[in-house]
N, C-alpha and C positions, 0 to 999 in steps of 0.2 A: 686634835690637840696633842696627841702622843708624839707625833713627829716634831712638833715645836719643842716639846720638852727634851727630846733626844738632842736636838741641836743646841739648845741652851746649855744642857749638861756638858756636851762636848766642848763648847766654847769655854765654859767655866773651867773645865779640867785642863785644857790647853793653856789658858791664861795663867792658871795657878802653877802649872808645871814649868812652863817656859818663861814666865815673867816678861811677856812682850805682847805686842799686837798679834792677833791671830790671822793667819792667811787662809784664804779660801782652800787652798790645796791641803792644809793641815786638817781641816774639817772633813774634806772629801776622803782623805786617807783614813781618818778615824772612824767615819761612818760607812766607808766602803760605797760611796756614791760618786757620781760624776760631778766635776767642778761646776758645770752649768746648773745642776740641781741645787747645789749649795748656794750659788749666786741667786737663784730664784727664791729660795727660802730666806736668804739674808735680806732681800728686799721686803719680804713680808714681815720679818722680825723688826726691821727698821721702821716700817709703817706702824707696827704695834708698840714702838717705843722701847724695845728690848735691846737693840744693839745700835751702835754707831758704826755705820758701814761706808767705807770710802773705797770705791772701785779702784783696783790695782794697787792699793795701799794695805788694806786689811780691815779688821773689824775688832771691836771689843764690846763687852756688855756694858749697858747703861747701868745706873744704880737700880733701876726698876728690874731690869733683866737679870742682874746679879742676885737680887733678893729672891726672885722667882726660881732661878737655877739652884740656889742654895737650898730652898725649901724642897724642890724636887729631889735633890740629892739626899737630903735628910730623910725624906719619905721612903725612897727606895732602899736606903741603907737600913732604916728601921724595919722595913718590910721583909728584907732578906734575913735579918737576925731572928725573926719570929717564925719563919717558915721552915 
């Protein structure tokens, strides 16, 4: 599940910073992985209901995906403050 969390957080960050639909290449660059690996994960995230993924167009978090990504972000921010 850790990898899923990493992807959700990356998509959230890109969406918030860029204010646009996220491209596969954006995620690949952010996580330092191959675009094909991103595509594979996006299909899984779509099946889980976390992202809306349209091949060759882009992706964005669903409401469910955004809620989880924001919880993940808060958890890690809180964790680093107390370490």
